[in-house]
N, C-alpha and C positions, 0 to 999 in steps of 0.2 A: 514599448518595449525599446530600449535605449542601447545602441551597441555602440562600442569604443574600441577603435583599432588605432592604435598610434595617437595620432593628434586629429584625427578625422572622427567626426561623431555623426551618426545618423540617427534621426528618430521618426517612429512611426507606433502609432497606437493601433490596437486590436481594432477599435471600432472605426477608425480611417480606414484601415484596410478592407473591413466588411462593407463601408459605404460605397466603395468602389465597383466598377464593373468587374466582370469575371477576368477580362484580361489585365486590369490594373492590378487585381488581387494577386494574379498569377505573376505579375511583374515585380511587385512588391515583395512577395515571399520568394522568388528568384533573388532580388538583390539583398534581401535580409540572408539567405542561403549564402551567397557569395561572400558577404561581409563577416558572416560568423565562422565560415570555412570547417564545418563540423566533420568533412571528410579529411581533414588534414592530420598528421600524427601529433599527439601531444608532445610538449617539451621534455625534455630530460628532468627538469626540475619539478613538472606536473607527475610524472612518473614515480620518482623519488616520494615524492609527498603522499602519492597514492599508495605507494608499497609501505611508506611508514603507516600510513592509517589501516592497511589491511593487515599488517602485522599486529597492530596495537589491538584490534576488535578480532583477531584470531582467525581470518581467512585461510583455509589450508590451500596448499600447492605452490608455496614458493612466491617469488616475484613476478610482477607484470614486466614485461619485456617490451610490448608495444601496444599502444590503445589509440584511438581517435580522439579527438577534441569531443565529438558529437557522444561518443560512448563514455567518455569522464562525465560529462552533464548528465546523461541517463543515470548513470549510477550516483551521482549526487543527489538525484530525487529519490531513489531507491534506498540510499543509506539509512534513512531515517527508520526504515523497518526490518533492517538487517541485525540480527541477533538482538533486537530491541524489545520483541517480543517474547515474553515468558512462557507462552504456551500452556500457562496455568491461570489465565484470570479468573477472577472470583465469581465474577457475574456479566451479564450482557451490557450493562450500562459500565462496568468498570474497564471494559477493553480499549485501552488508548488508541490501539490501531484499526479497530473496528475489522477484526479478520484476517488482515493482511500480515504478511511477513515476507522477508525475502531470504533466500539461501544463495550462497556465493561461494566459488572457489576459483583458484587458477589452475588452467589446464594449459599446458605448453606454452607458458609465457603469456597467456590471454586470460584475461577476466572473464567469468561467466556466471551469470546471476539470473534467477527468476523469481517471480511473485509466486507465492505459496497462500492458499487459504488455510485457516485453521477451522476444522472440523467443531470443534468445542464452541466456539464463536457462532458458527452456522447452527448448531445445534439449538443452543439457547436463542439465538434470533427467532428460529422457527416456534419455539416454544412458546415466547413472549408475543409473537404476532397470532398464534392461535388462541392464547387465552386471553387476548385483547380484543377478539371479535366480540360483535354485539351479541351472536348467539351463546356465547360461553361467558357471559356475565355472572351468572352464579357461580361457576368454577373460579372465575376471578377473584369473588369475594371470599369464597372459601379458602383459597391459597394463600390471599393477603391477609386473612385472619388467622390461618394456621402458624404463619411465620412472622406476623407484625411488622411486614415490610413489602415493599412493591415488588412484583414478579421480576420486573428488570434487575432486582439486586439479588434474586436467587442464585445459589452456585449450582453448578450442573449436578452435582451430588444432590442438593436439595430438590430439584426437579425430579430426578430418578427416584427419590424417595416417596414424594407426594404424589407423582403421577403414576407408579407402579407400571405395569404392563402398558399402559396407554402412553409411556414415556417414549417409547422406540416406534408406535405408530404414527404419534405427531411428528418425530425427528423425520422420519422415513417420508412423511407425506400421505399415509395411508387413512388418516383420520381427519380429513378434509372436510 
């Protein structure tokens, strides 16, 4: 990790941190936190840019009035999942975000967001895992032959149609 603050630059790699004693690791992390200053309020320019981005992607609740630098960094990591998930991926394999999405809103001038899971993705994941087990090899071959493609590429509707009643048993985990 490289931290630049003004003209001062400090460099520490994660492996260097891990190779030290517990005390030196804590000292290094404390030093990094002091350098990064995640608890400090973000600058007006950062808040303006954040509000512009939130407005562009349609986050409800108005503008952010205050946010810490650390919260901005956390949101930068989460934003790739925000409203990018279409919630109707065609198959287990085609889900770009592997079942993750983020919902966000601004409440009383504060940005609130949380990661949420996609039930459709997790249902397809359970079905693919179930059919991929060694004891279900015959079912796997039958399903593959029925649609001419791998089970990872089946849509949720195709799974429902092919599995019938068993679909819900597998998704709920009662057909283990």
